[in-house]
VEXDREN-2710 file (C-alpha; in Angstrom, 1 decimal):
% VEXDREN-2710
k/r/px/py/pz
1/MET/-50.0/47.7/57.0
2/ASN/-50.1/45.7/53.8
3/TRP/-47.0/44.0/52.5
4/TRP/-48.6/41.9/49.9
5/THR/-50.7/42.6/46.8
6/ARG/-51.9/40.3/44.1
7/THR/-52.7/40.8/40.4
8/ALA/-55.3/38.5/38.9
9/SER/-57.7/38.4/36.0
10/LEU/-61.2/39.7/36.5
11/ALA/-62.5/37.2/34.0
12/THR/-64.8/34.4/35.1
13/PRO/-62.6/32.3/37.5
14/THR/-61.3/29.0/36.2
15/GLN/-60.0/26.1/38.3
16/VAL/-56.4/26.9/37.4
17/GLN/-55.1/30.4/36.6
18/SER/-52.0/32.5/36.9
19/GLU/-51.4/35.4/39.4
20/SER/-48.6/37.7/40.4
21/TRP/-48.0/38.3/44.1
22/SER/-45.9/41.2/45.1
23/TYR/-44.1/41.5/48.4
24/THR/-43.0/44.9/49.7
25/PRO/-41.6/44.5/53.2
26/PRO/-40.4/47.6/55.1
27/HIS/-36.9/46.1/55.6
28/ALA/-36.0/44.7/52.2
29/ALA/-36.4/45.2/48.4
30/PRO/-39.7/44.4/46.8
31/GLN/-40.2/41.0/45.2
32/THR/-42.7/39.6/42.7
33/PHE/-43.7/36.0/42.4
34/GLU/-45.6/34.2/39.6
35/LEU/-47.9/31.6/40.9
36/LYS/-50.2/28.9/39.5
37/VAL/-53.4/29.2/41.5
38/ARG/-55.9/26.3/41.7
39/THR/-59.3/26.4/43.4
40/GLY/-61.6/23.6/44.4
41/LYS/-61.3/19.9/45.3
42/PRO/-64.2/17.5/44.9
43/LEU/-64.8/15.6/48.1
44/ASP/-67.5/13.4/49.5
45/VAL/-67.3/15.0/52.9
46/MET/-70.4/13.1/54.2
47/GLY/-68.8/9.8/53.2
48/LEU/-65.5/10.9/54.8
49/LYS/-66.9/12.1/58.1
50/GLN/-69.5/9.4/58.8
51/THR/-70.2/10.9/62.2
52/THR/-73.5/11.5/63.9
53/LEU/-74.5/14.8/65.5
54/ASP/-74.2/13.3/68.9
55/GLU/-70.6/12.1/68.1
56/LEU/-69.7/15.6/66.9
57/ARG/-71.1/17.1/70.2
58/ASP/-69.2/14.5/72.2
59/TYR/-65.9/15.3/70.4
60/ALA/-66.5/19.1/70.8
61/ALA/-67.0/18.4/74.5
62/PHE/-63.8/16.4/74.7
63/LEU/-61.9/19.3/73.0
64/ALA/-63.5/21.8/75.4
65/GLN/-62.4/19.8/78.4
66/THR/-58.9/19.4/76.9
67/ALA/-58.8/23.2/76.4
68/GLN/-59.8/23.8/80.0
69/GLN/-56.8/21.6/81.1
70/LEU/-54.3/23.3/78.8
71/TYR/-55.4/26.9/79.5
72/ALA/-56.4/26.7/83.1
73/GLN/-55.6/29.8/85.2
74/ASP/-53.1/27.8/87.3
75/VAL/-51.2/26.4/84.3
76/ALA/-48.1/28.4/83.2
77/LYS/-48.5/29.9/79.8
78/LYS/-46.2/31.7/77.4
79/GLU/-47.1/35.1/76.2
80/VAL/-46.2/35.3/72.5
81/LYS/-44.1/38.4/72.0
82/GLN/-43.8/38.4/68.2
83/CYS/-45.9/37.1/65.3
84/PRO/-44.9/33.5/64.5
85/CYS/-44.8/34.3/60.8
86/CYS/-43.4/37.8/60.3
87/HIS/-41.9/38.5/63.7
88/THR/-43.7/41.8/64.1
89/PRO/-44.1/42.6/67.8
90/THR/-47.5/41.6/69.1
91/THR/-48.1/44.9/70.9
92/THR/-50.3/45.9/68.0
93/SER/-52.1/42.5/67.6
94/ALA/-55.8/42.5/68.4
95/GLU/-58.2/39.7/69.6
96/VAL/-60.4/38.4/66.8
97/LEU/-62.3/35.5/68.4
98/ARG/-62.5/33.2/71.3
99/ILE/-63.0/29.4/71.1
100/PHE/-63.7/27.6/74.4
101/ASP/-62.9/30.9/76.0
102/VAL/-59.3/30.9/74.6
103/ALA/-58.4/34.1/72.7
104/TYR/-57.0/34.2/69.2
105/VAL/-55.2/37.4/68.2
106/ARG/-54.3/38.7/64.7
107/CYS/-51.1/40.2/63.6
108/SER/-51.5/43.8/62.3
109/ALA/-48.8/43.3/59.7
110/CYS/-49.3/40.0/57.9
111/GLY/-52.7/39.0/59.1
112/HIS/-51.6/35.8/60.9
113/VAL/-53.9/34.5/63.6
114/PHE/-52.6/32.8/66.7
115/ILE/-53.2/32.1/70.4
116/GLY/-51.5/34.9/72.3
117/ALA/-51.0/33.1/75.6
118/GLN/-49.9/29.5/74.8
119/PRO/-49.4/26.4/76.9
120/ASP/-45.9/25.1/77.3
121/SER/-44.9/23.4/74.0
122/GLN/-43.9/20.2/75.8
123/GLN/-47.5/19.9/77.1
124/VAL/-48.9/20.0/73.6
125/THR/-46.3/17.6/72.3
126/ASP/-47.0/15.2/75.2
127/LEU/-50.7/15.4/74.5
128/PHE/-50.4/14.4/70.9
129/GLU/-47.8/11.7/71.5
130/ALA/-50.2/10.0/73.9
131/SER/-53.7/10.8/72.7
132/ALA/-55.5/8.6/70.3
133/ASP/-58.6/10.7/70.4
134/HIS/-57.0/13.7/68.7
135/SER/-55.7/11.6/65.8
136/GLN/-58.8/9.3/65.5
137/ILE/-60.2/11.2/62.5
138/TYR/-57.1/10.4/60.5
139/ILE/-56.7/6.8/61.4
140/ASP/-60.3/5.5/61.1
141/PRO/-60.2/2.3/59.0
142/GLU/-63.8/2.7/57.9
143/THR/-62.9/5.9/55.9
144/LEU/-59.5/4.6/54.7
145/GLU/-60.5/4.2/51.0
146/VAL/-62.4/7.5/50.8
147/ARG/-59.4/9.3/52.4
148/LEU/-56.9/7.6/50.0
149/THR/-58.9/8.3/46.8
150/GLN/-60.4/11.7/47.5
151/VAL/-57.9/13.3/49.9
152/VAL/-54.5/11.8/49.4
153/ALA/-54.5/10.9/45.7
154/PRO/-55.4/14.5/44.5
155/LYS/-52.6/15.9/46.7
156/VAL/-50.1/13.3/45.5
157/ASN/-50.9/14.2/41.9
158/TRP/-50.8/18.0/42.5
159/VAL/-47.4/17.7/44.2
160/LEU/-45.9/15.6/41.4
161/GLU/-47.5/17.8/38.7
162/THR/-46.2/21.0/40.4
163/TYR/-42.7/19.5/40.8
164/GLN/-42.6/18.6/37.1
165/GLN/-43.9/22.0/36.0
166/VAL/-41.5/24.0/38.2
167/ILE/-38.4/21.8/38.3
168/GLY/-38.7/20.2/34.9
169/GLU/-38.2/16.6/35.9
170/SER/-39.6/13.8/38.1
171/PRO/-38.8/13.6/41.9
172/THR/-37.4/10.4/43.5
173/THR/-37.4/11.2/47.2
174/CYS/-39.7/12.8/49.8
175/ILE/-40.1/13.5/53.5
176/ASP/-43.5/14.0/55.0
177/VAL/-43.5/15.8/58.3
178/GLY/-46.4/15.1/60.6
179/ALA/-47.3/12.1/58.6
180/GLY/-50.4/11.2/60.6
181/GLY/-51.5/7.6/59.7
182/GLY/-49.1/7.4/56.8
183/HIS/-51.6/8.0/54.0
184/PHE/-49.5/10.4/52.0
185/VAL/-46.3/8.4/52.4
186/ALA/-48.2/5.3/51.1
187/GLY/-49.6/7.4/48.2
188/MET/-46.1/8.5/47.2
189/HIS/-44.9/4.9/47.4
190/ARG/-47.6/3.9/45.0
191/GLN/-46.1/6.4/42.5
192/GLY/-42.6/5.0/42.9
193/ILE/-41.3/7.8/45.2
194/LYS/-39.1/6.9/48.0
195/ALA/-40.9/8.6/50.9
196/ARG/-40.2/8.8/54.6
197/GLY/-42.7/10.0/57.3
198/PHE/-42.1/11.7/60.7
199/GLU/-44.9/11.4/63.2
200/LEU/-45.1/11.9/67.0
201/SER/-48.5/10.2/67.7
202/HIS/-48.2/6.6/68.9
203/ALA/-51.7/5.8/67.7
204/SER/-50.9/7.2/64.2
205/ARG/-47.7/5.3/63.9
206/ALA/-49.4/2.1/64.9
207/PHE/-52.1/2.7/62.3
208/ALA/-49.5/3.3/59.6
209/LYS/-47.9/0.0/60.4
210/GLN/-51.2/-1.9/60.4
211/ALA/-52.7/-0.3/57.4
212/PHE/-49.7/0.2/55.1
213/ASP/-46.9/-1.7/56.8
214/LEU/-45.0/1.6/57.2
215/GLU/-42.5/2.4/59.9
216/LEU/-43.0/6.1/60.6
217/VAL/-40.1/7.9/62.3
218/SER/-40.8/9.0/65.9
219/GLU/-37.8/11.3/66.3
220/ASP/-37.9/15.0/66.2
221/PHE/-37.8/16.3/62.6
222/LEU/-35.9/19.4/63.7
223/ALA/-33.1/17.3/65.0
224/THR/-32.8/14.9/62.0
225/ASP/-29.7/14.6/60.0
226/ASN/-31.5/13.1/57.0
227/ASN/-29.8/13.3/53.6
228/SER/-31.2/15.9/51.2
229/VAL/-34.4/15.2/49.4
230/ASP/-36.4/16.4/46.4
231/ILE/-39.7/17.1/48.2
232/VAL/-40.7/18.0/51.8
233/THR/-44.4/18.1/52.7
234/MET/-46.2/19.3/55.8
235/TRP/-49.9/18.5/55.7
236/GLY/-51.6/20.2/58.6
237/LEU/-48.5/20.6/60.7
238/LEU/-47.5/24.2/61.1
239/GLU/-50.7/25.1/63.0
240/TYR/-49.6/22.8/65.8
241/THR/-46.2/24.4/66.5
242/PRO/-45.6/27.7/68.3
243/GLU/-42.6/28.5/66.0
244/PRO/-43.6/27.4/62.5
245/ARG/-40.6/29.1/60.9
246/GLN/-38.3/26.6/62.5
247/PHE/-39.8/23.8/60.4
248/LEU/-39.5/25.9/57.3
249/GLU/-35.9/26.6/58.0
250/LYS/-35.2/22.9/58.6
251/ALA/-36.9/22.0/55.3
252/ARG/-34.8/24.6/53.5
253/LYS/-31.6/22.8/54.7
254/LEU/-32.9/19.4/53.6
255/LEU/-34.1/20.2/50.1
256/GLN/-32.0/19.5/47.1
257/PRO/-30.4/22.8/45.7
258/LYS/-32.2/23.7/42.4
259/HIS/-34.2/20.5/42.6
260/GLY/-36.2/21.0/45.9
261/LEU/-39.9/21.6/46.5
262/LEU/-41.7/22.4/49.8
263/VAL/-45.4/21.8/50.0
264/VAL/-47.3/23.1/53.1
265/GLU/-51.0/22.8/54.0
266/VAL/-52.5/25.0/56.7
267/PRO/-55.9/26.1/58.0
268/ARG/-57.0/29.4/56.5
269/PHE/-58.6/32.1/58.7
270/ASP/-60.5/34.2/56.2
271/ALA/-63.2/31.7/55.5
272/LEU/-66.9/31.0/55.8
273/GLY/-66.1/28.1/58.2
274/THR/-64.3/30.4/60.6
275/ILE/-67.3/32.7/60.7
276/ALA/-69.7/29.8/61.4
277/GLN/-67.4/28.7/64.3
278/ALA/-67.0/32.2/65.7
279/GLU/-70.7/32.4/66.0
280/ASN/-70.9/29.0/67.8
281/PRO/-67.6/29.0/69.8
282/LYS/-68.6/26.1/72.2
283/ASN/-69.2/23.5/69.5
284/ILE/-65.9/23.2/67.7
285/ALA/-64.7/19.8/66.5
286/ARG/-62.2/21.0/63.8
287/HIS/-60.4/24.0/62.3
288/MET/-60.3/26.7/65.1
289/ASP/-59.5/24.3/67.8
290/PRO/-57.2/25.8/70.5
291/THR/-56.2/22.3/71.9
292/SER/-54.2/21.7/68.7
293/HIS/-54.3/24.7/66.4
294/LEU/-52.1/27.4/67.9
295/ASN/-52.0/29.1/64.5
296/CYS/-54.4/29.9/61.7
297/PHE/-52.9/31.4/58.6
298/SER/-53.7/34.1/56.1
299/ASP/-52.4/34.0/52.5
300/SER/-50.0/36.7/53.3
301/SER/-48.8/35.2/56.6
302/LEU/-47.9/31.9/55.1
303/ALA/-46.2/33.6/52.1
304/THR/-44.3/35.9/54.4
305/ALA/-43.0/33.0/56.5
306/LEU/-41.9/31.2/53.4
307/VAL/-40.1/34.2/51.8
308/GLU/-38.5/35.1/55.1
309/THR/-37.1/31.6/55.5
310/GLY/-35.6/31.5/52.0
311/PHE/-38.4/30.2/49.7
312/ARG/-40.1/31.4/46.6
313/PRO/-43.8/30.6/46.4
314/VAL/-44.7/29.0/43.0
315/ALA/-48.2/27.5/43.4
316/VAL/-51.3/27.7/45.6
317/TRP/-54.4/25.6/46.0
318/TYR/-57.6/26.8/47.7
319/PHE/-60.3/24.5/49.0
320/GLY/-62.1/23.7/52.2
321/MET/-65.0/22.2/54.2
322/ASP/-66.8/25.4/54.9
323/ALA/-70.2/24.3/53.6
324/TYR/-70.1/21.2/55.8
325/GLU/-69.0/23.2/58.8
326/LEU/-71.9/25.6/58.3
327/LEU/-74.4/22.8/58.2
328/VAL/-72.9/21.2/61.3
329/GLN/-73.2/24.4/63.3
330/LEU/-76.8/24.9/62.1
331/ALA/-77.6/21.3/63.0
332/ILE/-76.1/21.6/66.5
333/ARG/-77.7/24.9/67.2
334/LEU/-81.1/23.7/66.1
335/ASN/-80.6/20.2/67.6
336/ASN/-81.7/18.8/64.3
337/PRO/-79.5/16.1/62.8
338/GLU/-81.8/16.0/59.7
339/ILE/-80.2/19.2/58.5
340/LEU/-77.1/17.3/57.6
341/GLU/-79.0/14.5/56.0
342/ASP/-81.5/16.6/54.1
343/CYS/-79.0/19.4/53.0
344/GLY/-75.9/17.4/52.4
345/ASP/-76.4/17.3/48.7
346/MET/-75.9/21.1/48.6
347/ILE/-72.4/20.9/50.0
348/PRO/-70.5/20.4/46.7
349/ALA/-72.0/23.5/45.0
350/LEU/-71.8/25.7/48.1
351/GLN/-68.2/24.7/48.7
352/ALA/-67.2/25.2/45.0
353/SER/-68.4/28.8/45.4
354/CYS/-66.5/29.3/48.6
355/ASP/-63.3/28.0/47.0
356/ALA/-63.6/30.1/43.9
357/GLY/-64.3/33.2/46.0
358/ARG/-61.3/32.5/48.3
359/GLN/-63.6/32.1/51.3
360/CYS/-62.4/28.6/52.1
361/ASP/-60.7/27.2/55.2
362/ASP/-57.8/25.3/53.7
363/LEU/-54.7/26.5/51.9
364/ILE/-51.8/24.6/50.2
365/MET/-48.8/26.5/49.1
366/ALA/-45.8/25.2/47.2
367/ALA/-42.4/26.9/47.2
368/ILE/-38.9/26.4/46.0
369/PRO/-35.6/27.3/47.8
370/GLU/-34.2/30.6/46.7
371/ALA/-30.7/30.3/45.1
END
């Protein structure tokens, strides 16, 4: 079943190009969307990570132990009955890989990948509210400057440029849901945008206060009665929740009519990084991690969820950390930390090729509310 097709130039790929995406669902009239598509994002991944092979092994072991606790046989789990993105019954979904012996299945309609038997949502919420280990990568003070300049600033600029191109004016307000250590909120403040962040993790909120003097909101975003805003962002949030469409629906209610923009970043399944992890399923320290990532998206599954919740996709950005992930898995398998040290200089070129070929493990999509 294929609900989405794309029309793109066969010319040599450029960093930014235009594409038409057509959506032909079985229950509604066809729609076509014109999107600005960007590929690639320069990143000094070795400078950002700054972790040894032993530290990566230890963190993977920590995640494996956490997965054992969350998915133990005697722990009650919820069988997912319909795809979280397109709501197709899961009777036709098929297993595609196992990480820490936890099965991910794939929707036959939209290509969305998700854990078919999930722990109670409150268990996952409690885990992230209390655990500093899960959020440590985002609140490491030693990588603060690299994260601000190479991760946050390009995203801030892309969001503001997209808003200007699509809406035709400059935004003034923003809500960041799942704000982590407050980096994006701080980045928006530096651009004069009145931004507010929602974050469950105690450790992340404490870091935001210490690093940026930010008071992140601990309350449930889905229950907020916040005034309408120009922009809502969700950087790496929807993969954590069993019902991602609830967050999209809430964002739809909060965005300014005719002046609103939603920006969502999610892990992308069809990627070199996914393959590298599928071949080494006991050494996972990011991406396909069942202790946190209940979902992993396809282009069509995220686009479907957006359209079905009242949005029109307008822009997409493809990039990832696949080359780094491949070297990590090779280094762990061969027990040779020098692979990362000796081959790290190859990462930028390898990753640029993955990004241009849409074999990258990260996806950002911007959308506006339909009238």
